BAFI-3210 file (N, C-alpha, C; in Angstrom, 3 decimals, decimal comma, padded with zeros to 6 digits):
// residues 81
n [1|2|3|4|5|6|7|8|9|10|11|12|13|14|15|16|17|18|19|20|21|22|23|24|25|26|27|28|29|30|31|32|33|34|35|36|37|38|39|40|41|42|43|44|45|46|47|48|49|50|51|52|53|54|55|56|57|58|59|60|61|62|63|64|65|66|67|68|69|70|71|72|73|74|75|76|77|78|79|80|81]
n.u [127,390|127,073|125,855|123,304|122,399|122,303|120,304|118,283|117,793|117,472|115,516|113,510|113,452|112,812|114,959|115,694|117,845|120,239|122,482|125,355|127,234|127,570|128,414|128,033|125,265|124,255|125,246|124,020|121,323|117,839|116,017|116,279|116,074|116,592|117,448|116,980|117,516|115,843|113,421|112,081|113,523|114,142|113,116|113,744|115,108|118,693|120,010|118,298|117,988|120,608|122,361|124,132|122,809|121,462|123,531|124,725|122,708|121,748|124,139|126,085|128,081|129,876|130,070|130,793|129,037|130,038|129,375|131,093|132,483|133,365|131,808|128,555|126,815|128,720|129,525|131,263|132,310|133,141|134,879|134,264|136,272]
n.v [142,535|142,346|139,656|140,250|142,080|140,180|138,508|140,162|140,862|138,350|137,082|138,862|139,683|141,972|144,199|145,972|148,136|149,731|152,044|153,758|154,613|156,488|156,030|153,115|153,085|154,534|152,795|150,384|150,606|151,014|152,684|155,247|156,536|159,373|160,558|163,024|164,066|162,196|162,188|161,679|163,024|163,101|161,120|158,931|158,042|157,435|159,132|161,216|162,040|162,114|165,019|167,940|169,924|168,380|167,027|169,089|170,237|168,020|166,583|168,438|169,000|170,334|169,683|168,738|166,797|164,180|162,180|159,496|158,862|156,335|154,625|153,557|154,039|155,185|157,556|160,551|162,105|165,219|167,257|170,531|173,169]
n.w [066,436|063,768|063,631|064,711|062,747|060,606|061,520|061,736|059,065|057,817|059,089|059,772|062,433|064,936|066,725|069,651|070,774|072,960|072,444|072,825|071,135|068,564|065,782|065,628|066,070|063,802|061,690|061,993|062,651|061,571|062,429|064,757|068,033|069,665|072,851|075,360|078,646|079,490|077,920|074,840|072,283|069,608|066,553|063,944|060,786|060,317|058,838|058,930|061,620|062,777|062,883|062,808|064,367|066,158|067,516|068,673|070,381|072,073|072,908|073,307|071,515|069,131|065,872|062,416|060,125|057,763|054,907|054,018|050,846|050,064|051,426|051,762|054,190|056,054|058,304|059,123|061,935|062,566|064,831|065,509|066,098]
ca.u [126,467|126,894|124,819|121,976|122,032|121,993|119,182|117,095|117,746|117,142|114,307|112,721|113,219|112,968|115,839|115,580|119,205|120,598|123,742|125,897|128,275|126,806|128,857|127,166|123,776|124,179|125,571|123,193|119,915|116,963|115,347|117,028|115,450|117,491|116,849|117,605|116,894|114,846|112,552|112,330|114,017|114,098|112,995|113,644|116,112|119,729|120,241|117,388|118,259|122,016|122,882|124,945|121,960|121,332|124,731|125,037|121,532|121,710|125,452|126,896|129,243|129,911|130,832|130,024|128,790|130,195|129,292|132,447|132,240|133,404|130,793|127,041|126,360|129,711|129,471|132,577|131,695|134,399|134,540|134,698|137,229]
ca.v [143,406|141,460|138,653|140,957|142,537|139,062|137,827|140,905|140,799|136,953|136,406|139,989|139,965|143,422|144,272|147,228|148,373|150,991|152,462|155,102|154,715|157,033|155,250|151,927|153,404|154,724|151,766|149,198|151,089|151,488|153,952|155,966|157,372|160,101|160,996|164,133|164,327|161,139|162,379|161,554|164,381|162,888|159,907|158,811|157,395|157,824|160,432|162,521|162,359|162,411|166,117|168,976|170,592|167,306|166,649|170,083|170,216|166,919|166,136|169,569|168,785|171,102|168,932|168,578|165,386|163,945|160,967|159,039|158,563|154,918|153,783|154,130|154,497|155,650|158,803|160,980|163,132|166,077|168,130|171,808|173,788]
ca.w [065,772|062,590|063,812|064,857|061,386|059,794|061,922|061,234|057,613|057,192|059,798|060,137|063,837|065,325|067,924|070,199|071,465|073,633|072,032|073,132|070,030|067,397|064,614|065,560|065,857|062,316|060,693|062,439|063,120|060,540|063,099|065,867|069,081|070,513|074,119|076,224|079,979|079,756|077,141|073,356|071,556|068,163|066,114|062,660|060,247|060,899|058,077|059,269|063,103|063,191|062,327|063,521|065,412|067,243|068,219|069,554|071,304|072,883|073,309|073,594|070,599|067,706|064,852|061,075|059,728|056,290|054,593|053,534|049,683|049,717|052,200|051,694|055,392|057,010|058,561|059,837|062,687|062,931|065,885|065,315|067,443]
c.u [126,171|125,652|123,510|121,659|121,503|120,380|117,950|116,796|116,880|115,655|113,146|112,514|113,698|113,863|115,688|117,138|119,391|122,159|124,107|127,052|127,576|127,164|128,053|125,762|123,373|124,259|124,644|121,726|119,099|116,317|116,170|116,047|116,462|116,714|117,594|116,827|115,588|113,556|112,942|112,464|113,868|113,894|112,983|114,897|117,456|120,118|119,293|117,601|119,553|122,327|123,524|124,035|121,641|122,363|125,028|123,937|121,621|123,050|126,398|128,165|128,995|130,730|129,941|130,014|129,147|129,931|130,400|132,122|132,428|132,712|129,516|126,595|127,457|129,754|130,823|131,966|133,125|134,064|135,026|135,206|136,746]
c.v [142,893|140,395|139,080|141,561|141,328|138,616|138,812|140,812|139,289|136,586|137,618|140,093|141,525|143,207|145,807|147,194|149,746|151,056|153,668|155,560|155,224|156,498|153,922|152,099|153,805|153,622|150,579|149,429|151,488|152,828|154,085|156,673|158,134|160,676|161,990|164,103|163,393|161,296|161,992|162,812|164,437|161,525|159,875|157,906|157,977|159,300|161,693|162,968|162,757|163,609|167,130|169,500|169,625|166,987|167,867|170,376|169,199|166,551|167,141|169,454|169,566|170,348|169,234|167,122|165,086|162,462|160,428|158,580|156,967|154,125|154,351|154,641|154,737|157,120|159,372|162,280|164,088|167,302|169,557|172,549|175,248]
c.w [064,358|062,512|064,036|063,606|060,503|060,292|061,698|059,678|057,217|057,739|060,149|061,562|064,268|066,599|068,409|070,955|071,905|073,208|072,293|072,232|068,803|066,092|064,660|065,331|064,397|061,357|060,837|062,705|061,562|061,186|064,434|066,668|069,838|071,661|074,737|077,605|080,139|078,921|075,641|072,679|070,201|067,584|064,669|061,863|060,508|060,204|058,393|060,896|063,388|062,397|063,295|064,792|066,459|068,036|069,212|070,835|072,322|073,533|073,737|072,665|069,321|066,706|063,397|060,848|058,218|055,968|053,669|052,061|049,361|050,418|052,108|052,968|056,454|057,036|059,320|060,548|063,161|063,842|065,550|066,502|067,699]
res [m|e|l|i|k|y|l|n|d|r|y|a|i|t|f|i|m|v|l|h|d|l|n|q|a|i|l|y|s|d|q|i|v|i|m|k|e|g|l|i|y|q|y|g|t|p|d|k|v|i|n|a|n|t|l|k|e|v|f|g|v|h|a|q|i|e|i|e|p|d|e|e|t|c|y|s|l|n|k|i|k]
***
């Protein structure tokens, strides 16, 4: 993933990836497309797209999202019981 980020930054190469790990998607993506049942549910920057409502509606996960203070783009997804 670091190589892809480097190539994108250095040579302005666009990469399209399919990721099922939300943390990787948040850390390495400038734009995210979230799909539900084969259709685009939401599109935008990670901070706009990844939210508690999206997690609940698309993935059936009740969670709160926190930005870690030590990391600019590190999110913590905490499952709500």
